[in-house]
C-alpha positions in Angstrom: 12.0 -100.5 8.2 12.5 -97.0 9.3 13.0 -95.5 6.1 10.3 -97.6 4.4 7.8 -95.9 6.5 9.5 -92.6 6.3 9.5 -92.9 2.6 6.2 -94.5 2.2 3.9 -93.1 5.2 2.4 -90.2 3.5 0.5 -92.6 1.3 -0.8 -94.5 4.1 -2.3 -91.5 5.5 -5.3 -91.7 3.7 -6.3 -95.5 4.1 -5.8 -95.3 8.0 -8.9 -96.9 8.6 -8.0 -99.9 6.5 -5.2 -99.9 8.6 -6.9 -100.3 11.7 -9.2 -102.6 10.7 -6.2 -105.2 9.8 -4.6 -104.5 12.7 -8.1 -105.7 14.9 -7.9 -108.8 12.9 -4.8 -109.6 13.5 -4.6 -109.0 16.5 -8.0 -111.6 16.8 -6.2 -113.8 14.6 -3.4 -114.3 16.9 -5.5 -114.7 19.7 -7.7 -117.6 18.4 -4.3 -119.1 17.3 -3.0 -119.1 21.2 -6.3 -120.6 22.5 -6.7 -123.0 20.1 -3.1 -124.5 20.9 -4.1 -124.0 24.4 -6.5 -126.9 24.2 -3.3 -129.4 23.1 -2.8 -129.6 26.7 -6.3 -131.7 27.6 -5.6 -133.1 24.7 -2.0 -134.7 25.2 -2.9 -135.5 29.0 -5.5 -137.9 27.5 -3.2 -138.7 24.9 -0.6 -140.2 26.9 -1.6 -139.8 30.6 0.9 -137.3 31.7 -1.7 -135.7 34.2 -3.3 -137.6 36.9 -4.1 -134.7 39.3 -7.5 -134.3 40.7 -8.8 -130.6 39.7 -11.4 -128.3 41.4 -13.1 -125.9 39.7 -11.9 -122.1 40.8 -14.3 -119.2 40.6 -12.8 -116.1 38.3 -11.5 -113.7 39.4 -9.6 -115.6 42.7 -6.0 -116.2 41.4 -4.6 -115.4 38.5 -5.9 -115.5 34.6 -3.4 -118.1 33.4 -3.2 -120.3 36.0 -7.6 -119.8 37.0 -7.9 -120.2 33.1 -5.0 -123.4 32.9 -7.0 -124.7 36.3 -10.5 -124.7 35.0 -9.2 -126.0 31.8 -8.3 -129.0 33.1 -11.6 -129.4 35.1 -13.7 -129.2 32.0 -11.5 -131.9 30.4 -11.9 -134.1 33.8 -15.1 -133.5 34.1 -16.3 -134.3 30.2 -13.9 -137.9 31.2 -16.3 -139.1 33.7 -19.3 -138.3 32.1 -18.5 -139.5 28.4 -15.1 -141.2 28.9 -12.1 -140.7 26.8 -12.3 -141.0 23.8 -15.6 -138.8 23.6 -13.8 -135.7 25.2 -11.0 -136.2 23.2 -13.7 -135.2 19.5 -15.5 -132.9 21.8 -11.9 -131.0 22.5 -11.1 -131.5 18.6 -14.3 -130.1 17.6 -13.6 -126.9 20.0 -9.8 -126.6 18.3 -11.5 -126.7 14.7 -13.9 -124.0 16.0 -11.1 -122.0 17.2 -9.5 -122.6 13.7 -12.5 -121.7 11.7 -12.6 -118.1 13.6 -8.6 -117.6 13.3 -8.4 -118.5 9.4 -12.0 -116.3 9.7 -10.1 -113.3 10.8 -7.0 -113.7 8.9 -9.2 -113.4 5.6 -10.7 -110.5 6.8 -7.3 -109.0 8.1 -6.2 -109.5 4.7 -9.0 -108.4 2.7 -8.9 -105.0 4.9 -5.6 -104.8 3.2 -6.4 -105.0 0.1 -7.7 -101.8 -1.0 -4.4 -100.3 1.0 -2.4 -101.7 -1.1 -3.8 -101.1 -4.6 -4.6 -97.6 -3.4 -0.7 -96.7 -2.2 0.4 -98.0 -5.5 -2.0 -96.1 -7.4 -1.8 -92.8 -5.9 2.1 -93.5 -6.3 1.8 -93.7 -9.8 -1.5 -90.7 -10.4 1.8 -88.6 -8.3 4.2 -89.6 -10.5 2.1 -89.0 -14.1 1.2 -85.2 -12.5 4.4 -84.6 -11.2 5.6 -85.6 -15.2 3.2 -83.1 -16.6 4.4 -80.3 -14.0 7.9 -80.2 -14.7 9.7 -77.8 -17.3 10.7 -78.8 -20.5 14.4 -78.4 -19.5 14.1 -81.6 -17.1 13.5 -83.6 -19.9 16.1 -82.1 -21.8 18.6 -82.9 -19.1 17.3 -86.8 -18.5 16.8 -90.1 -21.0 13.4 -90.6 -21.6 14.5 -93.9 -21.3 15.5 -93.7 -17.5 12.1 -91.9 -16.9 10.4 -94.4 -18.8 11.9 -96.8 -16.4 11.4 -95.0 -13.1 7.5 -94.4 -14.2 7.4 -98.2 -15.5 9.3 -100.8 -14.1 10.3 -98.8 -10.8 6.7 -98.5 -9.7 5.8 -102.4 -10.6 9.1 -102.9 -8.0 7.3 -100.5 -5.4 4.4 -102.3 -5.6 5.3 -105.2 -5.0 7.8 -104.3 -2.3 4.1 -102.8 -0.4 2.1 -106.0 -2.2 4.4 -108.2 0.2 5.6 -106.5 2.7 2.8 -104.3 3.6 0.6 -107.4 5.1 3.8 -108.6 7.2 4.7 -106.2 8.6 1.6 -105.1 10.4 0.4 -109.0 10.7 4.1 -110.7 11.8 4.7 -107.9 14.5 1.1 -108.6 16.2 1.4 -112.4 15.9 5.4 -112.2 17.4 4.1 -109.9 20.6 1.4 -112.0 21.3 3.1 -115.0 20.8 5.9 -113.8 22.9 3.5 -112.8 25.2 2.1 -116.6 25.8 5.8 -117.7 26.0 6.8 -115.9 29.3 2.9 -116.2 30.5 4.0 -120.5 29.9 7.1 -119.7 31.5 9.7 -117.0 32.0 12.8 -118.3 32.8 12.7 -120.1 29.4 11.6 -117.7 27.7 14.7 -115.6 28.4 17.1 -118.2 27.8 15.4 -118.4 24.1 15.4 -114.8 23.6 19.3 -114.7 24.3 19.3 -116.4 21.1 17.1 -114.6 19.1 19.8 -112.0 18.4 22.4 -114.3 17.2 19.2 -115.3 14.6 18.5 -111.8 13.5 22.9 -110.5 13.1 22.9 -113.9 11.0 19.5 -112.1 8.8 20.9 -108.9 8.6 24.6 -109.6 7.3 22.8 -111.2 4.1 20.8 -108.4 3.7 23.0 -105.8 4.2 24.0 -104.9 0.7 20.9 -105.8 -1.3 19.3 -102.2 -1.3 23.0 -101.1 -2.8 22.8 -103.9 -5.5 18.8 -103.3 -6.4 19.5 -99.2 -7.0 23.1 -100.7 -9.7 20.6 -103.2 -11.6 17.9 -100.7 -11.5 19.6 -98.4 -13.1 21.1 -101.3 -15.4 17.5 -101.7 -16.2 17.1 -98.0 -17.4 20.1 -98.2 -19.4 18.4 -101.1 -21.7 15.0 -99.0 -21.9 16.7 -96.2 -23.2 18.7 -98.1 -25.9 15.7 -99.8 -26.4 14.0 -96.3 -26.8 16.3 -95.3 -29.2 16.5 -98.2 -30.8 12.3 -97.7 -32.1 13.0 -93.8 -32.4 15.8 -94.0 -34.9 15.4 -97.3 -36.8 15.2 -96.2 -39.7 19.0 -94.4 -39.6 19.8 -98.2 -38.0 19.1 -99.6 -41.2 20.1 -96.9 -43.8 24.0 -97.2 -42.1 23.6 -101.5 -41.6 24.2 -100.6 -38.2 22.1 -103.4 -36.7 24.8 -105.7 -35.2 26.1 -102.6 -33.6 23.4 -101.8 -31.6 22.7 -105.8 -30.7 26.0 -105.5 -29.3 25.2 -102.7 -27.9 22.3 -104.0 -25.9 23.6 -107.5 -25.6 26.3 -105.3 -23.4 24.0 -103.6 -21.6 21.2 -106.5 -20.9 24.3 -108.6 -19.6 24.9 -106.2 -17.3 21.1 -106.1 -16.3 21.1 -109.5 -15.9 24.6 -109.8 -13.7 23.0 -107.3 -11.3 20.0 -108.7 -11.1 21.2 -111.9 -10.3 23.1 -110.5 -7.0 20.5 -109.5 -6.2 18.1 -112.5 -6.2 20.7 -114.9 -5.0 21.0 -112.3 -1.7 16.9 -112.4 -1.7 16.7 -116.5 -1.6 19.2 -116.4 0.9 16.7 -115.4 3.2 14.5 -118.2 3.5 17.2 -121.1 3.7 19.0 -119.1 6.5 15.8 -118.2 8.6 15.0 -121.5 8.0 18.6 -123.1 9.7 19.0 -120.3 12.5 15.3 -121.1 13.4 15.7 -124.6 13.8 19.0 -124.1 15.7 17.1 -121.9 18.2 14.4 -125.4 18.9 17.3 -127.2 18.9 18.8 -125.3 21.6 15.5 -124.7 23.1 14.5 -128.4 23.5 17.8 -129.4 25.2 18.2 -126.8 27.3 14.3 -127.4 27.8 14.5 -131.4 28.3 17.8 -131.1 30.7 14.9 -129.6 33.3 12.7 -132.0 32.8 14.7 -135.0 32.9 16.7 -132.9 36.3 13.4 -132.2 38.1 14.6 -128.9 38.5 12.3 -127.5 35.2 9.3 -124.6 36.2 6.8 -126.3 33.8 5.9 -129.8 32.8 6.1 -132.6 30.0 2.4 -131.2 28.3 3.0 -127.7 28.8 7.0 -127.9 27.4 5.2 -129.1 24.9 2.6 -126.3 24.2 5.6 -124.1 25.0 8.0 -125.7 21.4 4.6 -125.7 19.4 4.2 -122.0 20.1 7.9 -121.4 20.1 7.6 -122.8 16.4 4.6 -121.5 15.5 6.4 -117.8 16.6 9.2 -118.6 13.6 6.8 -118.0 10.8 6.2 -114.6 11.6 10.4 -114.0 11.9 10.8 -115.5 9.0 8.7 -113.3 6.9 10.4 -110.6 8.8 13.3 -111.5 7.2 12.3 -112.0 3.7 10.3 -108.9 4.2 13.6 -106.8 5.2 15.0 -108.1 2.6 11.6 -106.6 -0.2 11.8 -103.7 1.3 15.0 -102.3 0.3 14.6 -103.6 -3.3 11.1 -101.3 -2.6 13.9 -98.5 -1.2 16.0 -98.4 -3.7 13.6 -98.1 -6.3 11.5 -95.8 -4.4 14.6 -93.2 -4.6 14.6 -93.9 -8.0 11.1 -92.4 -8.3 11.4 -90.0 -5.8 14.0 -88.0 -7.8 11.4 -87.2 -10.1 8.5 -86.6 -7.1 11.1 -84.7 -5.7 12.1 -82.5 -8.5 12.1 -78.9 -8.2 10.1 -76.7 -11.0 12.1 -73.7 -11.1 9.3 -71.7 -13.0 7.2 -70.9 -9.7 3.6 -68.9 -10.5 3.7 -65.9 -8.6 1.1 -65.8 -5.2 -1.0 -62.4 -6.4 -0.5 -64.0 -10.3 -3.4 -62.7 -12.6 -5.5 -63.8 -15.2 -5.2 -62.5 -19.0 -7.8 -63.1 -21.8 -6.6 -62.0 -24.5 -3.7 -59.1 -26.4 -4.8 -55.8 -26.4 -1.5 -54.0 -27.7 2.0 -56.0 -27.8 4.1 -58.8 -26.9 7.6 -56.6 -26.2 11.0 -59.0 -24.9 13.3 -56.2 -23.0 16.7 -56.6 -22.8 16.5 -60.6 -22.7 19.3 -63.2 -22.1 18.9 -66.8 -21.3 20.7 -69.7 -21.0 20.6 -73.2 -20.5 23.7 -73.6 -18.2 25.8 -70.8 -17.0 28.9 -71.7 -19.4 27.0 -70.9 -22.7 24.6 -68.5 -23.4 21.8 -68.6 -26.2 20.5 -65.4 -25.9 22.3 -62.0 -25.7 19.9 -58.7 -24.7 17.0 -59.3 -27.4 14.9 -56.4 -27.1 11.7 -56.7 -29.7 7.9 -55.8 -30.3 4.9 -58.0 -31.5 2.2 -55.1 -32.3 -1.6 -56.7 -32.1 -2.6 -58.1 -35.5 1.2 -57.8 -37.0 3.4 -60.9 -38.3 7.3 -61.4 -37.4 9.0 -63.7 -38.1 12.7 -65.0 -36.7 15.2 -66.4 -39.2 18.8 -67.3 -38.4 21.1 -70.5 -38.7 20.8 -73.4 -36.9 21.3 -73.0 -33.1 21.0 -69.3 -33.7 18.2 -69.4 -30.7 14.9 -69.0 -32.7 13.6 -71.4 -30.6 14.2 -70.7 -27.4 13.0 -67.4 -27.8 9.6 -68.2 -28.7 9.5 -71.3 -25.8 10.1 -68.3 -23.2 7.1 -66.4 -24.4 5.0 -69.1 -22.5 7.3 -69.6 -20.3 8.6 -73.3 -21.1 11.6 -71.5 -19.4 12.1 -68.6 -18.0 14.5 -65.9 -18.6 18.0 -64.6 -17.2 17.5 -61.2 -17.3 15.2 -58.4 -18.5 11.5 -58.9 -19.2 8.6 -60.6 -21.0 5.8 -57.7 -21.3 2.0 -58.6 -22.8 0.2 -55.6 -22.9 2.9 -54.1 -20.2 2.2 -56.4 -17.8 5.5 -59.0 -17.2 4.7 -62.3 -17.8 5.7 -63.8 -14.6 3.1 -61.6 -13.0 0.3 -63.4 -14.9 -0.9 -67.3 -14.2 0.8 -69.7 -16.7 -2.2 -71.3 -17.7 -4.0 -68.2 -18.5 -0.7 -66.8 -20.1 -0.4 -70.4 -22.5 -4.6 -70.3 -23.1 -4.0 -67.6 -25.3 -1.4 -68.9 -27.6 -1.2 -71.2 -29.9 1.3 -73.4 -31.6 2.1 -75.2 -34.7 5.2 -76.8 -34.3 7.3 -78.1 -37.2 7.0 -82.2 -35.9 2.7 -82.2 -35.7 2.5 -83.8 -32.6 -0.3 -86.4 -32.5 -1.8 -88.9 -29.8 -3.1 -92.3 -30.7 -6.6 -91.1 -30.6 -9.3 -90.2 -33.2 -9.4 -87.3 -35.7 -11.6 -86.1 -33.3 -10.0 -86.2 -30.3 -6.7 -84.6 -32.1 -8.3 -81.9 -33.4 -10.3 -81.1 -29.6 -7.5 -81.9 -27.6 -7.5 -79.6 -24.6 -11.2 -78.3 -25.5 -13.1 -80.6 -23.7 -16.5 -78.8 -25.0 -16.5 -78.8 -28.3 -18.4 -79.9 -30.6 -18.8 -81.9 -33.6 -19.2 -79.1 -35.7 -16.7 -76.5 -34.3 -14.4 -79.3 -35.5 -15.3 -80.0 -38.6 -15.3 -76.3 -39.3 -11.6 -76.1 -37.8 -10.4 -78.8 -40.3 -12.4 -77.4 -43.5 -10.3 -74.0 -42.6 -6.8 -76.0 -41.8 -7.7 -77.6 -46.0 -8.4 -81.2 -43.3 -12.4 -82.0 -44.2 -11.7 -83.9 -47.4 -8.9 -85.9 -46.4 -10.6 -87.0 -43.2 -13.7 -88.3 -44.5 -11.9 -90.2 -47.3 -10.7 -92.2 -44.4 -12.5 -95.5 -43.1 -14.5 -94.1 -40.2 -13.6 -90.0 -40.9 -13.2 -88.1 -37.9 -14.1 -91.9 -35.7 -10.5 -93.0 -37.4 -7.6 -93.9 -35.2 -4.2 -91.7 -36.2 -2.0 -94.7 -35.0 1.1 -93.8 -33.1 2.6 -90.1 -33.1 0.1 -90.0 -36.2 1.8 -92.6 -38.1 -0.9 -93.4 -40.4 -1.1 -90.2 -41.9 1.2 -88.0 -44.3 3.7 -85.5 -42.8 1.3 -82.5 -44.9 -1.9 -84.7 -43.3 -0.2 -84.4 -40.0 0.4 -80.8 -39.9 -3.2 -80.4 -41.1 -4.8 -81.8 -38.3 -2.4 -79.5 -36.3 -3.2 -76.5 -37.6 -7.3 -77.2 -37.1 -6.5 -77.8 -33.4 -5.5 -74.5 -33.3 -7.5 -73.1 -35.3 -10.2 -74.7 -32.5 -8.4 -73.3 -29.7 -8.8 -69.5 -31.5 -5.8 -68.0 -29.8 -4.9 -64.1 -30.2 -1.6 -65.2 -29.9 0.2 -67.6 -32.8 3.7 -69.6 -32.6 4.5 -70.8 -36.0 7.6 -73.5 -35.1 8.9 -73.8 -39.0 5.3 -75.4 -39.7 6.1 -76.0 -43.5 9.7 -76.9 -43.5 9.0 -80.9 -43.6 6.7 -80.8 -46.4 7.4 -81.8 -50.0 5.5 -78.7 -52.3 2.3 -79.7 -53.2 1.7 -80.6 -48.9 3.8 -76.8 -48.4 0.9 -75.1 -50.4 -2.3 -76.8 -48.9 -0.4 -76.3 -45.1 0.7 -72.4 -46.4 -3.1 -71.9 -47.3 -4.3 -73.4 -44.3 -1.8 -71.4 -41.8 -2.3 -68.0 -43.8 -6.4 -68.3 -43.4 -5.0 -69.1 -39.3 -3.2 -66.3 -39.3 -5.7 -63.9 -40.3 -6.2 -60.8 -37.8 -4.1 -63.0 -35.0 -0.7 -62.0 -33.7 1.8 -64.1 -35.1 5.4 -64.6 -34.8 7.4 -67.2 -37.6 10.5 -68.9 -37.3 11.1 -70.0 -41.2 14.5 -71.6 -42.4 11.8 -71.2 -46.0 12.3 -67.3 -45.9 10.0 -67.5 -48.9 6.9 -68.4 -46.8 7.8 -65.1 -44.4 8.5 -62.1 -47.6 4.5 -61.1 -46.3 6.5 -60.8 -42.4 5.2 -57.1 -41.3 9.1 -57.6 -39.5 12.0 -59.7 -39.8 14.4 -60.5 -37.2 17.7 -61.8 -38.2 18.8 -64.3 -35.5 22.9 -65.0 -35.6 24.5 -66.0 -32.1 21.7 -65.5 -29.5 21.6 -61.6 -31.3 19.3 -60.2 -33.2 21.5 -58.7 -36.2 19.3 -57.6 -38.4 15.3 -56.2 -38.6 12.8 -54.5 -40.5 11.0 -56.1 -43.9 12.0 -58.6 -46.7 12.9 -55.5 -48.8 14.5 -53.4 -46.5 16.5 -56.2 -45.4 17.3 -57.4 -49.0 18.8 -53.8 -49.2 20.7 -53.6 -46.4 23.0 -56.4 -48.1 23.6 -58.0 -44.7 23.2 -61.6 -43.3 19.5 -61.4 -44.1 20.8 -60.9 -48.0 23.2 -64.0 -47.4 20.8 -66.2 -46.5 18.7 -65.5 -49.1 20.6 -65.6 -52.0 21.6 -69.4 -51.1 18.3 -70.5 -51.2 18.0 -68.9 -54.0 20.3 -71.3 -55.6 
């Protein structure tokens, strides 16, 4: 439990007032519970005629509180019997018991109700922090982690943490209070009998501890198996076309059935361990009651008991009542172990370090005045393999440069370095003579627009996709951007125009339509620097012509870095850089590179065939 509070403590801080209120109401609940049981003493005496002594009223403060309270309770009961008879007295005491029970249940409800904002708020805060962290992490983090595993942590693991908090937080606040007050009451009734009882408790705790010893480890294994299943589902949805094309349904079935069965086996062991909590605690608690009953009965029958029979029955009632919070705490310990296992997996994301740090004295940048320059830039994802080596290039303001080369030559990696999606290993990247590491990241990315090979759209309306990141955009501005991108006409032909939902990742649109909406989004942003990453490579001839026309309008008067496989799309670039295995091997205009009879000429001839 110490690990639970150390890991979750920071999330409880904003809800301290709710915890304090819950604490106060639970204290009241425990006291009303004890006082209501106290009325059992005169009721038992009346029913069984156990106590025949005569009691005189003792002024409050003259003796111990316990002795004075019990004496005066018997005194008032005795007076009521004398005045109204035993049956009426029994009814009045029963009404008193019902009233105290009403106060107890009202306090219990109030304690539970004040805890609900804490429980729901903590879970909300964990989800918010997790989503915020995911947005802040660099792209390299997600290239190293499986998407399915991240999805599992953000959904299943957070749900497990939520279940742990929901089921255990109330118990962790309420039950210790109840136990302290119940144990204090037991000591007040008979410290000798309570001392004997407490000798038995460690045996009970040891038995419960043995059951839950391996639960956290098994929960971690179960959650990992669930992540494997989610990852496989995510891969299946992404590659469904290939699966069907290669008739691999049975292969994928076997993989999923195997993964799902491993998850089932791991979950089964966790569930068995957790389900053992109640029967084990129930059995050990009953054993404790039996032992205390034997010992107390032995003392009473031998005439050496420190309490009489009615107080012993009251003692047993309080002792049995104290078993319930003990059982709940034992169940809570198992739930916490499962929650801790899931929280460790969530914390792998929450505690992940972002290597891209912003300088404390970083400055804003509002545009491009002169040039972008890469000086001796080298980069590698891992120490074993260098992706880019000693890259030097200059992009003057208003010009278009193109990057060409075979797949894997480092083109996309190079353009990802400019907005600092990754940080370079050696060298420097400068905009108007200032290192990008000296600029605010938000400001730097604000002056750069992207149009990628895969048009990334969200399951939202056409309007919101074009206006993405531009909350102040008006209908007129969005439509103007769409017209420049050759998108307005097909948008107006859709069922709801700009209010039409595009579907998951734009699945209701063709590739050319998705790309033109993506271009319209970049036009609306109106960035001085534009990065085009093979924006037309996946389009048919007709769509390519429309998209290329839209791109030319977008590129007008902007500084553009374009990646292209189709060399025909970048013949008019001011300068072309040819990359091969992470190095610039040639540079110049299209005509100059053709004349060099080098690698570029080879690429051009291959595409001409």
